[in-house]
C-alpha positions in Angstrom: 23.7 -18.2 7.6 20.6 -20.2 8.1 17.3 -19.0 6.4 14.5 -18.1 8.8 11.1 -16.6 8.4 7.4 -17.1 9.4 4.6 -18.5 7.5 1.2 -17.2 8.9 -1.8 -19.3 8.1 -5.0 -17.2 7.7 -8.2 -17.6 9.3 -9.8 -19.3 6.4 -11.3 -22.5 7.8 -12.5 -24.2 4.7 -12.2 -24.2 0.9 -15.1 -26.1 -0.8 -14.4 -26.8 -4.4 -16.0 -28.7 -7.3 -19.6 -28.5 -5.9 -22.6 -26.3 -7.1 -21.9 -22.9 -5.3 -25.5 -22.5 -3.9 -25.5 -25.7 -2.1 -21.9 -25.1 -0.7 -22.8 -21.7 0.6 -26.1 -23.1 2.2 -24.1 -25.8 3.8 -21.6 -23.5 5.1 -24.2 -21.0 6.5 -25.8 -24.0 8.4 -22.5 -25.1 9.7 -21.7 -21.8 11.2 -25.2 -21.2 12.5 -26.0 -18.1 10.4 -29.6 -16.8 10.2 -29.4 -13.6 8.4 -27.3 -13.9 5.3 -26.6 -10.8 3.2 -25.3 -11.2 -0.3 -22.9 -8.9 -2.2 -23.1 -9.9 -6.0 -22.1 -8.9 -9.3 -24.9 -6.9 -11.0 -24.4 -8.8 -14.2 -24.9 -12.1 -12.5 -28.0 -10.6 -10.9 -29.5 -9.1 -14.0 -28.4 -11.8 -16.5 -28.5 -15.3 -14.8 -30.5 -17.3 -12.2 -27.4 -17.5 -9.8 -29.2 -15.3 -7.2 -32.3 -17.2 -7.6 -30.5 -20.5 -7.0 -28.8 -18.9 -3.9 -31.9 -17.6 -2.5 -33.6 -20.9 -2.9 -30.9 -22.8 -1.3 -30.6 -20.2 1.7 -34.4 -20.3 2.0 -35.5 -18.3 4.9 -31.9 -17.1 5.8 -31.7 -14.8 2.8 -31.5 -11.3 4.4 -30.7 -9.0 1.4 -28.8 -8.3 -1.6 -26.5 -5.5 -2.7 -25.3 -5.5 -6.4 -23.8 -2.1 -7.2 -20.2 -2.5 -6.5 -18.2 -1.2 -9.4 -14.7 -1.9 -10.7 -11.9 -1.3 -8.1 -14.4 -1.3 -5.2 -15.4 2.5 -4.9 -15.7 3.6 -1.2 -19.3 5.0 -1.5 -20.6 1.6 -2.7 -19.1 -0.6 0.0 -20.3 1.7 2.9 -23.7 1.7 1.3 -23.7 -2.0 1.2 -22.6 -2.1 4.7 -25.2 0.1 5.9 -27.8 -1.9 4.3 -26.4 -5.2 5.8 -26.4 -3.6 9.3 -30.1 -2.4 8.8 -30.8 -6.1 7.6 -29.4 -7.5 10.8 -26.7 -9.6 8.9 -24.8 -12.2 10.8 -22.9 -13.5 7.6 -21.8 -11.8 4.3 -21.5 -13.8 1.2 -19.8 -12.5 -2.1 -20.5 -13.6 -5.4 -18.5 -12.2 -8.2 -15.1 -11.0 -9.2 -12.2 -9.4 -7.4 -14.0 -6.2 -6.8 -17.0 -7.8 -5.2 -14.6 -9.9 -3.1 -12.9 -6.9 -1.9 -16.2 -5.4 -1.2 -17.1 -8.2 1.2 -13.9 -7.6 2.9 -14.6 -3.9 3.3 -18.1 -4.5 4.5 -17.1 -6.7 7.4 -14.4 -3.9 8.3 -17.2 -1.2 8.1 -19.6 -3.3 10.2 -17.0 -4.0 13.0 -15.7 -0.4 13.0 -19.0 1.4 12.8 -18.1 3.0 9.5 -21.3 4.7 8.1 -19.9 7.3 5.8 -17.2 7.0 3.1 -15.1 9.7 4.8 -14.9 7.5 8.1 -12.4 5.2 6.1 -9.9 7.7 6.2 -9.0 6.3 9.6 -8.3 2.8 8.5 -6.3 2.6 5.1 -2.6 1.5 5.1 -0.5 4.5 4.4 2.6 4.0 2.4 5.4 6.9 2.3 7.5 7.6 -0.7 10.3 6.1 1.0 8.3 2.8 1.7 7.6 3.4 5.3 4.3 1.9 6.4 1.8 3.3 8.7 -0.9 0.6 9.7 -3.7 1.8 11.7 -5.5 0.0 14.5 -8.9 -1.3 13.7 -11.5 -3.7 15.3 -11.5 -7.2 14.0 -14.4 -8.4 11.9 -17.3 -9.8 14.0 -19.4 -10.9 11.1 -18.5 -13.9 8.9 -17.4 -13.7 5.3 -18.0 -16.5 2.5 -16.5 -15.8 -0.9 -17.5 -17.3 -4.1 -15.1 -16.0 -6.8 -16.0 -15.9 -10.5 -12.6 -14.6 -11.7 -9.0 -15.7 -10.9 -7.6 -12.7 -9.3 -7.6 -14.8 -6.1 -7.8 -11.9 -3.7 -10.1 -14.0 -1.3 -7.0 -15.8 -0.2 -5.5 -12.9 1.5 -6.5 -10.5 4.2 -5.9 -7.2 2.2 -8.7 -5.4 0.4 -8.2 -2.8 -2.3 -10.8 0.1 -2.2 -10.8 3.2 -4.5 -11.1 6.8 -3.0 -12.7 8.2 -6.2 -12.2 11.8 -5.1 -8.4 11.4 -5.0 -8.5 8.8 -7.9 -6.3 6.5 -5.7 -6.8 2.8 -4.6 -6.0 2.3 -1.0 -5.3 -0.9 0.8 -7.2 -2.1 4.0 -5.5 -4.8 6.0 -6.5 -7.0 9.0 -5.6 -10.6 9.6 -9.3 -11.6 10.1 -10.3 -9.9 6.8 -9.9 -13.2 4.9 -13.1 -15.2 4.6 -13.8 -18.2 6.8 -14.8 -20.2 3.7 -14.0 -19.9 -0.1 -16.2 -21.8 -2.6 -14.7 -22.8 -5.9 -17.4 -23.7 -8.3 -16.1 -23.9 -12.0 -19.6 -24.1 -13.4 -20.6 -20.6 -12.1 -17.5 -19.1 -13.8 -19.0 -20.0 -17.2 -21.0 -16.7 -16.9 -17.7 -14.7 -16.7 -16.8 -12.9 -19.8 -13.8 -14.5 -21.6 -11.6 -11.5 -21.4 -12.2 -11.2 -17.8 -11.5 -14.9 -16.9 -8.4 -15.1 -19.1 -6.9 -11.7 -18.0 -7.4 -12.4 -14.3 -5.9 -15.7 -15.0 -2.8 -13.8 -16.1 -3.1 -11.9 -12.7 -2.8 -15.1 -10.9 0.2 -16.0 -13.1 1.6 -12.5 -12.0 1.3 -13.6 -8.3 3.4 -16.7 -8.9 5.8 -15.1 -11.1 6.7 -12.2 -8.7 6.9 -14.7 -5.7 9.3 -16.9 -7.7 11.4 -13.9 -8.6 11.1 -12.1 -5.3 14.2 -11.0 -3.4 12.6 -12.7 -0.3 11.8 -16.0 -1.9 10.7 -19.0 0.3 11.1 -22.6 -0.3 7.5 -23.6 0.2 6.0 -20.9 -1.9 8.6 -21.7 -4.8 7.0 -25.1 -4.9 3.4 -23.9 -5.0 4.1 -21.1 -7.2 5.9 -23.4 -9.7 2.8 -25.8 -9.7 0.4 -22.8 -10.1 2.3 -21.9 -13.3 2.0 -25.4 -14.6 -1.6 -25.5 -14.0 -2.3 -22.0 -15.3 0.0 -22.3 -18.3 -1.9 -25.3 -19.4 -5.4 -24.6 -18.4 -5.9 -21.0 -19.6 -5.5 -21.7 -23.2 -7.6 -24.9 -22.8 -10.5 -22.5 -21.5 -9.7 -20.3 -24.5 -10.1 -23.2 -26.8 -13.3 -24.7 -25.1 -15.1 -22.4 -22.6 -17.3 -25.4 -21.3 -14.1 -27.3 -20.2 -15.0 -27.3 -16.5 -11.9 -29.4 -15.6 -9.9 -26.8 -17.1 -11.6 -24.1 -15.3 -11.2 -25.8 -12.0 -7.6 -26.3 -12.8 -7.3 -22.5 -13.3 -9.0 -22.0 -9.9 -6.7 -24.5 -8.2 -3.7 -22.6 -9.9 -5.0 -19.3 -8.7 -5.4 -20.7 -5.1 -1.7 -21.9 -5.1 -0.5 -18.6 -6.5 -1.4 -16.8 -3.2 0.8 -18.5 -0.7 3.5 -15.9 -1.0 1.4 -13.4 1.0 1.2 -15.9 4.0 5.0 -16.3 4.0 6.0 -12.7 3.7 7.3 -12.9 0.2 7.4 -9.5 -1.3 6.3 -8.8 -4.7 7.6 -6.2 -7.3 6.8 -3.6 -9.6 4.1 -5.5 -11.7 1.9 -5.4 -8.7 3.0 -2.1 -7.5 2.3 -0.3 -10.7 -0.9 -2.4 -11.4 -2.5 -1.1 -8.2 -2.0 2.3 -9.4 -3.2 1.6 -13.0 -6.4 0.5 -11.5 -7.1 3.4 -9.1 -5.7 6.2 -11.2 -6.3 5.1 -14.9 -9.2 2.6 -14.4 -7.3 -0.3 -15.9 -8.9 -3.8 -14.9 -6.8 -5.8 -12.6 -6.1 -8.6 -14.9 -5.0 -6.1 -17.7 -2.5 -4.5 -15.5 -0.6 -7.7 -15.2 -1.1 -8.5 -18.9 0.7 -5.1 -19.6 3.2 -4.8 -17.0 4.6 -8.3 -16.1 6.7 -8.8 -19.2 8.1 -5.4 -19.0 8.9 -5.7 -15.2 10.6 -8.9 -16.0 12.8 -7.3 -18.6 13.7 -4.5 -16.2 14.6 -7.0 -13.4 16.5 -9.4 -15.5 20.0 -8.1 -14.5 19.4 -9.0 -10.8 17.2 -12.2 -11.0 17.9 -14.1 -14.2 18.2 -17.4 -12.4 14.9 -17.1 -10.9 13.3 -15.9 -14.1 14.6 -19.2 -15.6 12.5 -21.1 -13.2 9.4 -19.4 -14.5 10.2 -20.3 -18.1 10.8 -23.9 -17.1 7.5 -24.0 -15.1 5.7 -22.9 -18.2 7.1 -25.4 -20.3 9.8 -23.3 -22.2 13.2 -24.1 -20.4 15.9 -21.8 -21.7 13.5 -19.1 -23.3 13.5 -15.6 -21.7 10.6 -15.4 -19.1 9.6 -12.0 -20.5 9.0 -13.6 -24.0 7.4 -16.6 -22.6 4.8 -14.5 -20.7 4.3 -12.2 -23.5 3.5 -15.3 -25.8 1.1 -16.6 -23.3 -0.7 -13.3 -23.0 -1.0 -12.6 -26.7 -2.0 -16.2 -27.2 -4.9 -15.5 -24.9 -5.7 -12.4 -27.1 -5.1 -10.1 -24.1 -3.5 -6.4 -24.5 0.2 -6.0 -23.9 0.7 -2.2 -23.9 -0.5 0.7 -22.0 -1.9 2.4 -25.1 -4.2 -0.8 -25.7 -5.7 -0.5 -22.3 -6.6 3.2 -22.6 -3.9 4.8 -20.6 -3.1 8.3 -21.9 0.5 9.4 -22.3 -0.1 12.4 -20.0 -1.2 10.2 -17.2 2.4 8.4 -17.0 4.0 10.9 -14.7 1.1 10.9 -12.3 1.2 7.1 -12.4 4.8 7.1 -11.7 4.4 9.4 -8.7 1.6 7.5 -7.2 3.3 4.4 -7.6 5.9 5.5 -5.1 3.2 5.0 -2.4 2.5 1.4 -3.1 4.6 -1.0 -0.9 5.4 -3.3 -3.8 7.4 -0.8 -5.6 9.9 -0.4 -2.6 10.4 -4.2 -2.7 11.1 -4.6 -6.4 14.0 -6.9 -7.0 15.8 -4.2 -8.9 15.8 -1.2 -6.6 13.3 1.6 -7.4 13.8 4.8 -5.3 12.6 7.6 -7.7 9.5 8.1 -10.0 11.9 8.4 -13.0 12.6 4.7 -12.6 9.0 3.8 -12.6 8.4 6.1 -15.6 11.3 4.1 -17.3 9.2 0.8 -16.9 6.0 2.5 -18.2 7.8 3.8 -21.3 8.8 0.2 -21.9 5.2 -0.7 -21.8 3.7 2.3 -23.7 
């Protein structure tokens, strides 16, 4: 039977890379005719660097305001607060400067602005609901009418898709919000600005990008184009992450990491389904407050071991791409992660044993659990993986 499928390009118009971010953002704002640019930025960058000063100077009279209070895992109240301030400022362009939580915050802001969301409870109308059996309820929403530019400072690469994760802190659950126009119109990759990113965060989110590529290569819905880009992503990341670990000033290695992270995201465009490393990882973030990158450091090798009986040939491609043909992919990934001095157990990232059953139950509401290469139909099977990672 002939293979068939759809590759859906996003509404991203440009990726600017290798140039100073402030100049690139100013050039993009001028190109799209923006006059009121509102910035969502990492609080640490605002307090401890001159990054915002450089951006304000580059934007000159077009700078309309700043919000720098979005915390880890993008809490609802913060993004709604930011959107309300942007609305009051008359923003016609949103710029994000920071890691994955800030990037998701920008996507959530344009959702809130387009759908007149003014209170965190209003977001109940718009998140994607996943049933325990994997059924998906995708609500309708208005498409964004304010542009978005993302300047990422980590490697999670969420700027290259149209899904935003946002945490309902009352329920202690991360929820997904999706619209094809949520992707930014422009992404700016500047390796120099990433030198401010803490080493653990840069390296662990680099493993997150590795996780994207690995689960795409090992997917039960693999795609030939994605196989190629995911393989090259692993080659770039597998070489460049240790180089940055050895020399944090190596800008070429940092740019190679950014390029690898970019290439790791093509699976989402081709409908390639991911597996339990992503599915459990989402829940570890929202329920146990584990950073995105660390969820991949802990879960990916164990999910590979769990799935080995059904996709050994695909896992062999992972090992080859990382330069260790013939070795077990789970061992190759664990060695890479430990070589970067990142954690490899749930205990090491602060998860309590009494949380494991809750995490297992909540994971059944994540879409990627239901597309894991080895079928998962009950919380007990998720708990089996969690016990491997404990």
